[in-house]
Residue frames as a rotation matrix with the C-alpha (Angstrom) as fourth column:
MET 1
0.291 0.721 0.629 -0.76
-0.855 0.491 -0.168 55.27
-0.430 -0.489 0.759 -18.00
LYS 2
0.870 -0.005 -0.493 0.43
-0.328 0.741 -0.585 52.87
0.369 0.671 0.643 -20.71
LYS 3
-0.117 -0.992 -0.053 3.96
-0.465 0.102 -0.879 52.95
0.877 -0.078 -0.473 -19.26
LEU 4
-0.356 0.052 0.933 2.61
-0.930 0.081 -0.360 52.15
-0.095 -0.995 0.020 -15.79
THR 5
0.707 0.683 0.183 0.54
-0.637 0.727 -0.254 49.21
-0.307 0.063 0.950 -17.11
LEU 6
0.633 -0.551 -0.544 3.57
-0.247 0.522 -0.816 47.87
0.734 0.651 0.194 -19.02
TYR 7
-0.375 -0.806 0.459 5.73
-0.691 -0.087 -0.717 48.22
0.618 -0.586 -0.524 -15.93
LEU 8
0.010 0.473 0.881 3.22
-0.922 0.346 -0.175 46.29
-0.388 -0.810 0.440 -13.79
ILE 9
0.912 0.332 -0.243 2.99
-0.408 0.799 -0.442 43.47
0.048 0.502 0.863 -16.36
LEU 10
0.246 -0.914 -0.321 6.78
-0.276 0.252 -0.928 43.17
0.929 0.317 -0.190 -16.52
LEU 11
-0.411 -0.370 0.833 7.00
-0.872 -0.105 -0.477 43.19
0.264 -0.923 -0.279 -12.72
LEU 12
0.441 0.679 0.586 4.42
-0.781 0.612 -0.122 40.41
-0.442 -0.404 0.801 -12.42
LEU 13
0.870 -0.163 -0.466 6.18
-0.231 0.700 -0.675 38.30
0.436 0.695 0.572 -15.06
PHE 14
-0.106 -0.991 0.082 9.55
-0.456 -0.024 -0.889 38.76
0.884 -0.131 -0.450 -13.34
THR 15
-0.266 0.090 0.960 8.14
-0.959 0.073 -0.272 37.90
-0.095 -0.993 0.067 -9.90
GLY 16
0.759 0.634 0.150 6.43
-0.602 0.770 -0.209 34.79
-0.248 0.069 0.966 -11.27
SER 17
0.626 -0.590 -0.511 9.61
-0.160 0.544 -0.824 33.55
0.764 0.597 0.246 -12.93
CYS 18
-0.378 -0.765 0.522 11.56
-0.698 -0.135 -0.703 34.09
0.608 -0.630 -0.483 -9.69
LEU 19
0.081 0.509 0.857 9.02
-0.920 0.368 -0.132 32.11
-0.383 -0.778 0.498 -7.70
TYR 20
0.923 0.267 -0.276 9.10
-0.369 0.815 -0.447 29.30
0.106 0.514 0.851 -10.25
SER 21
0.218 -0.926 -0.309 12.90
-0.274 0.246 -0.930 29.12
0.937 0.287 -0.201 -10.20
GLN 22
-0.397 -0.318 0.861 12.88
-0.898 -0.061 -0.436 29.00
0.191 -0.946 -0.262 -6.39
LYS 23
0.516 0.661 0.545 10.46
-0.725 0.676 -0.134 26.08
-0.457 -0.326 0.828 -6.44
ALA 24
0.848 -0.171 -0.502 12.48
-0.300 0.626 -0.720 24.29
0.438 0.761 0.479 -9.09
VAL 25
-0.132 -0.971 -0.197 15.67
-0.111 0.212 -0.971 24.37
0.985 -0.107 -0.136 -7.00
SER 26
0.675 0.433 0.598 14.03
-0.627 -0.091 0.774 23.53
0.390 -0.897 0.210 -3.68
LYS 27
-0.323 -0.924 0.203 16.61
-0.865 0.202 -0.459 22.15
0.383 -0.324 -0.865 -1.27
ASP 28
0.473 0.351 -0.808 16.63
-0.027 0.922 0.385 18.50
0.880 -0.161 0.446 -0.29
ASN 29
0.211 -0.357 0.910 17.18
-0.895 -0.445 0.033 18.56
0.393 -0.821 -0.414 3.47
PHE 30
0.932 0.079 0.355 17.43
-0.230 0.883 0.408 14.78
-0.281 -0.462 0.841 3.89
THR 31
0.546 -0.806 -0.227 21.20
-0.643 -0.230 -0.731 14.88
0.537 0.545 -0.644 3.79
PHE 32
-0.262 -0.658 0.706 22.29
-0.946 0.319 -0.054 12.53
-0.190 -0.682 -0.706 6.60
GLN 33
0.007 0.206 -0.979 22.56
-0.567 0.807 0.166 8.90
0.824 0.554 0.122 5.51
VAL 34
0.203 0.172 0.964 21.30
-0.947 0.286 0.148 6.53
-0.251 -0.943 0.221 8.21
GLN 35
-0.026 -0.177 0.984 21.33
-0.043 0.983 0.176 3.30
-0.999 -0.037 -0.033 6.21
LYS 36
0.043 0.021 -0.999 22.12
-0.994 -0.101 -0.045 2.07
-0.102 0.995 0.017 2.73
GLU 37
-0.082 0.014 0.996 21.18
-0.192 0.981 -0.030 -1.45
-0.978 -0.194 -0.078 1.64
GLU 38
-0.189 -0.033 -0.981 21.78
-0.977 -0.091 0.191 -3.09
-0.096 0.995 -0.015 -1.72
GLY 39
-0.654 0.026 0.756 20.42
-0.033 0.997 -0.064 -6.31
-0.756 -0.067 -0.652 -3.17
ASP 40
-0.949 0.285 -0.133 18.31
-0.118 0.070 0.991 -7.70
0.292 0.956 -0.033 -6.00
LEU 41
-0.595 0.798 0.093 14.62
-0.250 -0.073 -0.966 -6.93
-0.764 -0.598 0.243 -5.44
ASN 42
0.318 0.773 -0.549 13.25
-0.769 -0.129 -0.627 -7.24
-0.555 0.621 0.553 -8.98
ASN 43
0.392 -0.140 0.909 15.04
0.109 0.988 0.106 -10.48
-0.913 0.058 0.403 -9.85
ASP 44
0.991 -0.104 -0.086 17.13
-0.103 -0.172 -0.980 -9.09
0.087 0.980 -0.181 -12.72
LYS 45
0.552 -0.814 -0.181 20.50
0.834 0.542 0.107 -10.00
0.011 -0.210 0.978 -11.12
ILE 46
-0.285 -0.577 0.766 21.36
0.378 -0.802 -0.463 -6.31
0.881 0.157 0.446 -10.71
ASP 47
-0.610 -0.009 -0.792 21.56
0.791 -0.069 -0.608 -4.67
-0.049 -0.998 0.050 -7.30
ASP 48
0.322 0.718 0.617 18.74
0.438 -0.691 0.576 -2.35
0.839 0.084 -0.537 -6.29
LYS 49
-0.727 -0.686 0.030 19.15
0.355 -0.412 -0.839 0.17
0.588 -0.600 0.543 -3.51
ILE 50
0.525 0.798 -0.295 17.39
0.699 -0.207 0.685 1.21
0.486 -0.566 -0.666 -0.31
MET 51
-0.590 -0.684 0.429 18.27
0.315 -0.684 -0.658 4.56
0.744 -0.253 0.619 1.27
LEU 52
0.516 0.660 -0.546 17.27
0.809 -0.165 0.564 5.77
0.283 -0.733 -0.619 4.72
GLU 53
-0.508 -0.699 0.504 18.07
0.559 -0.712 -0.424 9.42
0.655 0.066 0.753 5.35
MET 54
0.116 0.475 -0.872 17.43
0.964 -0.266 -0.017 12.02
-0.240 -0.839 -0.489 8.06
ASP 55
0.332 0.066 0.941 16.67
0.396 -0.915 -0.075 15.74
0.856 0.398 -0.330 7.87
LEU 56
-0.251 -0.554 -0.794 19.03
0.956 -0.012 -0.294 17.37
0.153 -0.832 0.532 10.38
ASP 57
-0.871 -0.044 0.490 17.67
0.080 -0.995 0.052 20.87
0.486 0.084 0.870 9.72
ASP 58
0.138 0.979 0.148 14.23
-0.340 -0.093 0.936 19.92
0.930 -0.179 0.320 11.07
GLU 59
-0.461 -0.384 0.800 14.25
-0.845 -0.085 -0.528 19.78
0.271 -0.919 -0.286 14.87
THR 60
0.521 0.685 0.510 11.88
-0.780 0.625 -0.042 16.77
-0.348 -0.375 0.859 14.83
ARG 61
-0.534 -0.843 0.066 14.53
-0.690 0.480 0.541 14.81
-0.488 0.243 -0.838 12.86
PRO 62
0.606 0.793 0.060 12.21
-0.577 0.490 -0.653 13.19
-0.547 0.362 0.755 10.29
LEU 63
-0.477 -0.733 0.486 13.39
-0.180 0.622 0.762 10.20
-0.860 0.275 -0.429 8.26
ARG 64
0.354 0.547 -0.759 12.87
-0.870 -0.106 -0.482 9.37
-0.344 0.831 0.438 4.61
LEU 65
-0.091 -0.292 0.952 12.84
0.100 0.949 0.300 5.93
-0.991 0.123 -0.057 3.03
GLN 66
0.308 0.158 -0.938 13.67
-0.884 -0.316 -0.344 5.69
-0.351 0.936 0.042 -0.67
ILE 67
0.156 -0.199 0.967 13.78
0.160 0.972 0.174 2.58
-0.975 0.128 0.183 -2.85
PHE 68
0.071 -0.248 -0.966 15.55
-0.905 -0.423 0.042 2.53
-0.419 0.872 -0.254 -6.22
LEU 69
0.516 0.166 0.840 15.04
0.094 0.964 -0.248 -0.30
-0.851 0.206 0.482 -8.71
SER 70
-0.614 -0.786 -0.070 17.36
-0.077 -0.028 0.997 -1.18
-0.786 0.617 -0.043 -11.59
GLN 71
0.478 0.746 -0.464 16.03
-0.498 -0.205 -0.843 -0.61
-0.724 0.633 0.274 -15.08
PRO 72
0.862 -0.117 0.493 16.76
0.419 0.711 -0.565 -2.34
-0.284 0.694 0.662 -18.44
ASP 73
0.675 -0.647 0.356 19.45
-0.028 -0.504 -0.863 0.31
0.737 0.573 -0.358 -19.09
LYS 74
0.073 -0.622 -0.780 21.06
0.799 0.505 -0.328 -0.72
0.597 -0.599 0.533 -15.75
LYS 75
-0.691 -0.212 0.691 20.32
-0.149 -0.894 -0.423 2.68
0.708 -0.395 0.586 -14.20
LEU 76
-0.721 0.422 -0.550 18.48
0.689 0.352 -0.633 3.01
-0.074 -0.835 -0.545 -10.89
LYS 77
-0.457 0.668 0.587 15.00
0.014 -0.654 0.756 4.55
0.889 0.354 0.290 -10.80
LEU 78
-0.950 0.186 0.250 13.28
-0.287 -0.212 -0.934 5.92
-0.121 -0.959 0.255 -7.70
VAL 79
-0.522 0.803 -0.289 10.01
0.148 0.419 0.896 3.99
0.840 0.424 -0.337 -7.22
VAL 80
0.488 0.661 -0.571 9.22
0.712 0.077 0.698 4.67
0.505 -0.747 -0.433 -3.54
SER 81
-0.684 -0.619 0.387 9.76
0.193 -0.665 -0.721 7.71
0.704 -0.418 0.574 -1.34
SER 82
0.434 0.869 -0.237 8.11
0.419 0.039 0.907 7.92
0.798 -0.493 -0.347 2.08
THR 83
-0.609 -0.578 0.543 8.54
-0.208 -0.545 -0.813 10.16
0.765 -0.608 0.212 5.10
LYS 84
0.047 0.740 0.671 5.66
-0.929 -0.214 0.302 8.70
0.367 -0.637 0.677 7.11
ILE 85
0.575 0.193 -0.795 6.52
-0.085 0.981 0.176 5.01
0.814 -0.034 0.580 7.49
ILE 86
-0.196 -0.682 -0.705 9.10
0.819 0.282 -0.500 5.87
0.540 -0.675 0.503 10.18
GLU 87
0.798 0.514 -0.315 8.34
0.597 -0.599 0.534 8.07
0.086 -0.614 -0.784 13.18
SER 88
0.447 -0.625 0.640 10.40
-0.195 -0.766 -0.612 11.23
0.873 0.149 -0.465 13.60
GLN 89
-0.328 -0.679 -0.657 13.08
0.545 0.431 -0.719 10.99
0.771 -0.594 0.229 16.24
TYR 90
-0.900 0.072 -0.431 11.63
0.331 -0.530 -0.781 13.93
-0.284 -0.845 0.453 18.19
PRO 91
-0.370 0.828 0.421 7.89
0.813 0.069 0.578 13.97
0.450 0.556 -0.699 17.35
VAL 92
-0.500 0.250 0.829 5.88
-0.182 -0.966 0.182 17.15
0.846 -0.060 0.529 17.83
ASN 93
0.545 0.838 0.009 3.60
-0.215 0.129 0.968 15.42
0.810 -0.530 0.250 20.33
LYS 94
0.410 -0.485 -0.772 6.64
0.833 0.545 0.100 14.56
0.372 -0.684 0.627 22.51
LYS 95
0.983 0.066 0.169 7.49
0.019 -0.963 0.270 18.27
0.181 -0.262 -0.948 22.86
GLY 96
0.446 -0.891 0.080 11.20
-0.818 -0.443 -0.367 17.95
0.363 0.099 -0.927 22.23
GLU 97
0.079 -0.406 0.911 11.70
-0.696 0.631 0.342 14.51
-0.713 -0.661 -0.233 23.75
HIS 98
-0.763 -0.424 -0.487 13.02
-0.644 0.562 0.519 11.47
0.054 0.710 -0.702 21.86
ASN 99
0.175 0.914 -0.366 10.42
-0.834 0.335 0.438 8.90
0.523 0.229 0.821 20.81
GLY 100
0.164 -0.178 0.970 12.28
-0.860 0.456 0.229 6.27
-0.483 -0.872 -0.078 22.84
ASN 101
0.780 0.185 0.598 12.65
0.066 0.926 -0.371 3.77
-0.622 0.329 0.710 20.01
THR 102
-0.338 -0.935 0.112 15.47
0.143 0.067 0.987 2.69
-0.930 0.349 0.111 17.72
ILE 103
-0.078 0.229 -0.970 15.48
-0.900 -0.435 -0.030 3.54
-0.429 0.871 0.240 14.02
PRO 104
0.759 0.444 0.475 14.12
-0.230 0.867 -0.443 0.61
-0.609 0.227 0.760 11.95
ASP 105
-0.473 -0.881 0.030 16.48
-0.386 0.238 0.891 -1.55
-0.792 0.410 -0.452 9.88
PHE 106
0.650 0.624 -0.434 15.83
-0.662 0.184 -0.727 -2.58
-0.373 0.760 0.532 6.29
PHE 107
-0.399 -0.753 0.523 17.12
-0.343 0.651 0.677 -5.80
-0.850 0.091 -0.518 4.72
ILE 108
0.296 0.405 -0.865 16.92
-0.950 0.223 -0.220 -7.56
0.104 0.887 0.451 1.38
GLU 109
-0.488 -0.399 0.776 16.72
-0.534 0.840 0.097 -11.33
-0.691 -0.367 -0.623 1.80
GLU 110
-0.692 0.140 0.708 16.18
0.490 0.812 0.318 -13.62
-0.530 0.567 -0.631 -1.18
GLY 111
-0.776 0.306 0.552 14.54
0.411 -0.418 0.810 -10.83
0.479 0.855 0.199 -3.16
VAL 112
0.327 0.920 -0.216 12.21
0.756 -0.118 0.644 -9.83
0.567 -0.374 -0.734 -0.32
LEU 113
-0.376 -0.375 0.848 12.25
-0.131 -0.884 -0.449 -6.46
0.917 -0.280 0.283 1.45
LYS 114
0.227 0.411 -0.883 12.08
0.819 0.411 0.402 -6.66
0.528 -0.814 -0.244 5.25
MET 115
-0.078 -0.152 0.985 11.68
-0.329 -0.929 -0.169 -3.89
0.941 -0.337 0.023 7.79
LEU 116
-0.082 -0.034 -0.996 12.60
0.788 0.610 -0.085 -4.60
0.611 -0.792 -0.023 11.43
THR 117
0.038 0.166 0.985 11.32
-0.342 -0.924 0.169 -2.38
0.939 -0.343 0.021 14.24
ASP 118
-0.445 -0.126 -0.887 11.68
0.772 0.448 -0.451 -2.32
0.454 -0.885 -0.103 18.02
ILE 119
-0.422 0.427 0.800 8.88
-0.286 -0.900 0.330 -0.16
0.860 -0.090 0.502 19.43
ASN 120
0.188 0.448 0.874 8.02
-0.951 -0.140 0.276 -0.16
0.246 -0.883 0.400 23.13
ASP 121
-0.451 -0.563 0.692 10.04
-0.727 0.682 0.081 -3.40
-0.518 -0.467 -0.717 23.53
ARG 122
0.480 0.594 0.646 7.97
0.005 0.735 -0.679 -5.19
-0.877 0.329 0.350 20.88
LYS 123
-0.598 -0.764 -0.243 10.10
-0.342 -0.031 0.939 -6.42
-0.725 0.645 -0.243 18.00
SER 124
0.533 0.828 0.172 8.33
-0.069 0.246 -0.967 -6.63
-0.843 0.503 0.188 14.64
SER 125
-0.736 -0.660 0.152 9.32
0.078 0.140 0.987 -7.82
-0.673 0.738 -0.051 11.19
TYR 126
0.405 0.846 -0.347 7.38
-0.283 -0.245 -0.927 -6.58
-0.869 0.474 0.141 8.16
GLU 127
-0.530 -0.564 0.633 7.79
0.365 0.522 0.771 -8.40
-0.765 0.640 -0.071 4.85
PHE 128
0.274 0.566 -0.778 7.05
-0.479 -0.621 -0.621 -6.67
-0.834 0.543 0.101 1.53
ARG 129
-0.088 -0.258 0.962 6.81
0.697 0.674 0.244 -8.26
-0.711 0.692 0.121 -1.91
LEU 130
-0.661 -0.207 -0.722 7.45
-0.317 -0.795 0.518 -6.39
-0.680 0.571 0.460 -5.13
LYS 131
-0.213 0.638 0.740 4.53
0.836 0.511 -0.199 -6.31
-0.506 0.576 -0.642 -7.56
GLN 132
0.347 0.321 0.881 4.31
0.851 -0.503 -0.152 -3.87
0.394 0.802 -0.448 -10.48
ASN 133
-0.375 -0.692 0.617 6.81
0.310 -0.721 -0.620 -1.45
0.874 -0.041 0.484 -8.91
ASN 134
0.305 0.490 0.817 4.84
-0.699 -0.467 0.541 -1.48
0.647 -0.736 0.200 -5.64
PHE 135
-0.786 -0.533 -0.315 5.97
-0.126 0.636 -0.761 -3.07
0.606 -0.558 -0.567 -2.39
GLU 136
0.231 0.970 0.082 2.99
-0.498 0.045 0.866 -4.78
0.836 -0.241 0.493 -0.79
LEU 137
-0.463 -0.315 0.829 2.92
-0.886 0.188 -0.423 -5.82
-0.023 -0.930 -0.366 2.85
VAL 138
0.053 0.457 -0.888 2.39
-0.505 0.779 0.371 -9.59
0.861 0.429 0.272 2.97
LYS 139
0.328 0.023 -0.944 3.63
0.585 0.780 0.222 -10.84
0.742 -0.625 0.242 6.37
ILE 140
0.220 -0.246 0.944 4.11
-0.684 -0.729 -0.031 -9.56
0.696 -0.639 -0.329 9.91
SER 141
0.244 -0.191 -0.951 5.98
0.587 0.809 -0.012 -11.32
0.772 -0.556 0.309 12.73
ARG 142
0.273 -0.090 0.958 6.13
-0.569 -0.818 0.086 -9.99
0.775 -0.569 -0.275 16.29
VAL 143
0.000 -0.325 -0.946 7.87
0.664 0.707 -0.243 -10.94
0.748 -0.628 0.216 19.51
LEU 144
0.282 0.101 0.954 7.24
-0.560 -0.790 0.249 -9.48
0.779 -0.604 -0.167 22.96
TRP 145
-0.400 -0.547 -0.735 9.32
0.337 0.659 -0.673 -10.68
0.853 -0.516 -0.079 25.92
ASP 146
0.670 0.741 -0.044 7.76
0.271 -0.188 0.944 -10.66
0.691 -0.644 -0.327 29.39
GLY 147
0.321 -0.641 0.698 11.09
-0.756 -0.617 -0.219 -9.87
0.571 -0.457 -0.682 31.03
LYS 148
0.306 -0.170 0.937 11.37
-0.740 0.577 0.346 -13.35
-0.599 -0.799 0.050 32.54
GLU 149
-0.633 -0.587 0.504 11.34
-0.218 0.761 0.611 -16.54
-0.743 0.277 -0.610 30.50
THR 150
-0.075 0.711 0.699 8.38
0.748 0.504 -0.432 -16.30
-0.660 0.490 -0.569 28.13
THR 151
-0.906 -0.113 -0.408 7.84
-0.176 -0.776 0.605 -14.54
-0.385 0.620 0.683 24.81
SER 152
0.187 0.966 0.179 4.50
0.215 0.137 -0.967 -13.83
-0.959 0.219 -0.182 23.19
GLU 153
-0.829 -0.558 -0.051 4.75
0.015 -0.112 0.994 -14.26
-0.560 0.822 0.101 19.43
THR 154
0.329 0.934 -0.143 2.43
-0.074 -0.125 -0.989 -13.32
-0.942 0.336 0.028 16.59
GLU 155
-0.828 -0.505 0.244 2.51
0.196 0.146 0.970 -14.29
-0.526 0.850 -0.022 12.92
ILE 156
0.234 0.906 -0.352 0.19
-0.117 -0.334 -0.935 -12.60
-0.965 0.260 0.028 10.41
ASP 157
-0.764 -0.359 0.537 -0.13
0.462 0.278 0.842 -13.67
-0.451 0.891 -0.047 6.78
LEU 158
-0.353 0.641 -0.681 -2.09
-0.404 -0.761 -0.507 -11.04
-0.844 0.097 0.528 4.87
ILE 159
-0.641 0.117 -0.759 -2.32
-0.730 0.211 0.650 -13.12
0.236 0.970 -0.050 1.70
LYS 160
-0.732 0.346 -0.587 -3.80
0.318 0.935 0.155 -16.15
0.603 -0.073 -0.795 3.47
GLY 161
-0.008 0.732 0.681 -5.71
-0.489 -0.597 0.636 -13.96
0.872 -0.328 0.363 5.92
THR 162
0.557 0.142 -0.819 -4.43
0.490 0.740 0.461 -15.82
0.671 -0.658 0.342 8.99
LYS 163
0.126 -0.501 0.856 -3.18
-0.713 -0.646 -0.273 -14.74
0.690 -0.576 -0.438 12.39
SER 164
0.485 -0.063 -0.873 -1.43
0.425 0.889 0.171 -17.10
0.765 -0.453 0.458 14.80
GLU 165
0.225 -0.368 0.902 -0.58
-0.761 -0.645 -0.073 -16.12
0.609 -0.670 -0.425 18.39
TYR 166
0.717 -0.039 -0.696 1.32
0.331 0.898 0.290 -18.28
0.613 -0.438 0.657 20.85
ASP 167
0.730 -0.517 0.447 3.71
-0.675 -0.446 0.587 -18.26
-0.104 -0.731 -0.675 23.78
ARG 168
0.630 -0.612 -0.477 7.16
0.203 0.723 -0.660 -19.80
0.749 0.319 0.580 23.93
ASP 169
0.867 -0.450 0.216 9.63
-0.357 -0.257 0.898 -20.34
-0.348 -0.855 -0.384 26.76
PHE 170
-0.056 -0.995 -0.086 13.08
-0.829 -0.002 0.560 -21.90
-0.557 0.102 -0.824 26.64
SER 171
-0.272 0.029 0.962 11.68
0.276 0.960 0.049 -25.01
-0.922 0.279 -0.269 24.97
PRO 172
-0.979 -0.163 -0.124 11.10
-0.070 -0.303 0.950 -25.11
-0.193 0.939 0.285 21.18
ASN 173
-0.546 0.829 0.124 7.42
0.830 0.513 0.220 -25.92
0.119 0.223 -0.968 21.60
LYS 174
-0.689 0.441 0.575 4.62
-0.223 -0.884 0.411 -23.42
0.690 0.155 0.707 21.07
LYS 175
-0.745 0.461 -0.482 2.14
0.658 0.388 -0.646 -22.94
-0.111 -0.798 -0.593 23.92
ASN 176
-0.150 0.797 -0.585 -1.35
0.355 -0.508 -0.784 -21.43
-0.923 -0.326 -0.207 24.20
ILE 177
-0.928 -0.235 0.289 -1.77
0.332 -0.167 0.928 -21.38
-0.170 0.957 0.233 20.43
ARG 178
0.016 0.933 -0.359 -4.57
0.256 -0.351 -0.901 -19.11
-0.967 -0.078 -0.244 19.18
ASN 179
-0.830 -0.266 0.489 -5.39
0.511 -0.013 0.860 -19.14
-0.223 0.964 0.147 15.47
THR 180
-0.029 0.810 -0.585 -7.64
0.113 -0.579 -0.807 -16.48
-0.993 -0.090 -0.075 13.92
GLN 181
-0.223 0.067 0.973 -9.07
0.971 0.106 0.215 -16.08
-0.089 0.992 -0.089 10.43
LEU 182
-0.666 -0.113 -0.737 -8.81
0.202 -0.979 -0.032 -12.43
-0.718 -0.170 0.675 9.42
LYS 183
0.513 0.827 -0.231 -11.23
0.060 -0.303 -0.951 -10.46
-0.856 0.474 -0.205 7.29
PRO 184
0.292 -0.397 0.870 -10.36
0.931 0.328 -0.162 -10.73
-0.221 0.857 0.465 3.59
ILE 185
0.011 -0.377 -0.926 -8.18
0.023 -0.926 0.377 -7.89
-1.000 -0.025 -0.001 2.28
LYS 186
0.856 0.391 0.338 -8.99
0.340 0.066 -0.938 -6.86
-0.389 0.918 -0.077 -1.29
THR 187
0.682 -0.658 0.320 -5.89
0.012 -0.427 -0.904 -4.73
0.732 0.620 -0.283 -1.74
LEU 188
0.376 -0.636 -0.674 -2.65
0.918 0.355 0.177 -5.35
0.127 -0.685 0.717 0.14
PRO 189
0.882 -0.056 -0.468 -1.20
0.128 -0.927 0.352 -2.24
-0.454 -0.370 -0.810 1.85
LYS 190
0.584 -0.704 0.405 1.59
0.525 -0.054 -0.849 -0.55
0.620 0.708 0.338 -0.10
ILE 191
-0.054 -0.718 -0.694 4.71
0.999 -0.041 -0.036 0.63
-0.003 -0.695 0.719 1.69
GLN 192
-0.828 -0.320 0.460 4.32
0.388 -0.920 0.060 4.23
0.404 0.228 0.886 0.45
ASP 193
-0.040 0.913 0.407 0.78
-0.135 -0.409 0.903 4.44
0.990 -0.018 0.140 1.86
LEU 194
0.495 0.224 -0.840 1.61
0.664 0.525 0.532 3.12
0.560 -0.821 0.111 5.34
SER 195
0.305 -0.410 0.860 2.51
-0.610 -0.777 -0.154 5.25
0.731 -0.478 -0.487 8.34
PHE 196
-0.744 -0.645 -0.177 4.37
-0.250 0.513 -0.821 3.98
0.620 -0.566 -0.543 11.40
SER 197
-0.596 0.598 0.536 1.13
-0.683 -0.027 -0.730 4.15
-0.422 -0.801 0.424 13.39
ASP 198
0.390 0.705 -0.592 -0.66
-0.903 0.418 -0.097 2.09
0.179 0.573 0.800 10.71
LEU 199
-0.149 -0.559 -0.816 1.92
-0.351 0.801 -0.484 -0.66
0.924 0.214 -0.316 11.11
GLU 200
-0.931 -0.258 0.258 1.55
-0.312 0.195 -0.930 -0.76
0.190 -0.946 -0.262 14.88
LYS 201
-0.198 0.946 0.256 -2.23
-0.892 -0.065 -0.448 -1.18
-0.407 -0.316 0.857 14.57
LEU 202
0.162 0.257 -0.953 -1.97
-0.795 0.607 0.028 -4.23
0.585 0.752 0.303 12.27
């Protein structure tokens, strides 16, 4: 009986250690590099890095955004990792069909992170500022072309709480200007908390 009890204890310990080791070496399936962007985001004159990668093993083709910031020792540290801010290429709800949209582009311009999307023919630019290792959404710009000669444009400033909508044709003048004061936002949305559907609702 004692031998049987000892055997069971050893078996449980061995099984537990195997499970732990399997979890520790879990495979990273985001192996296909879609985009790599470098530039100074934290104003230390050292390049930071943005990586956009795809999981080719998953039939929905999900994408992962990662942001690495330079540290005092000049090494890069991962501060953001998100798989929900970009829609999968073949979403489950599309039942094997492509989502019909291009993969977003990420840029670093004058220390600001920008994300450009083209969803259902509406082009959007999302601007994020770095604050305490978080990237907060501060501005949104959108353009929708009517297929003829007029575009409908929207500019949202989340810090000021303003929304401006107007039309524009081939002339440089804005037409049908509509200004709206938005409800105050206590906490600006962080890039790691936003999903692609959240962005489209803003």
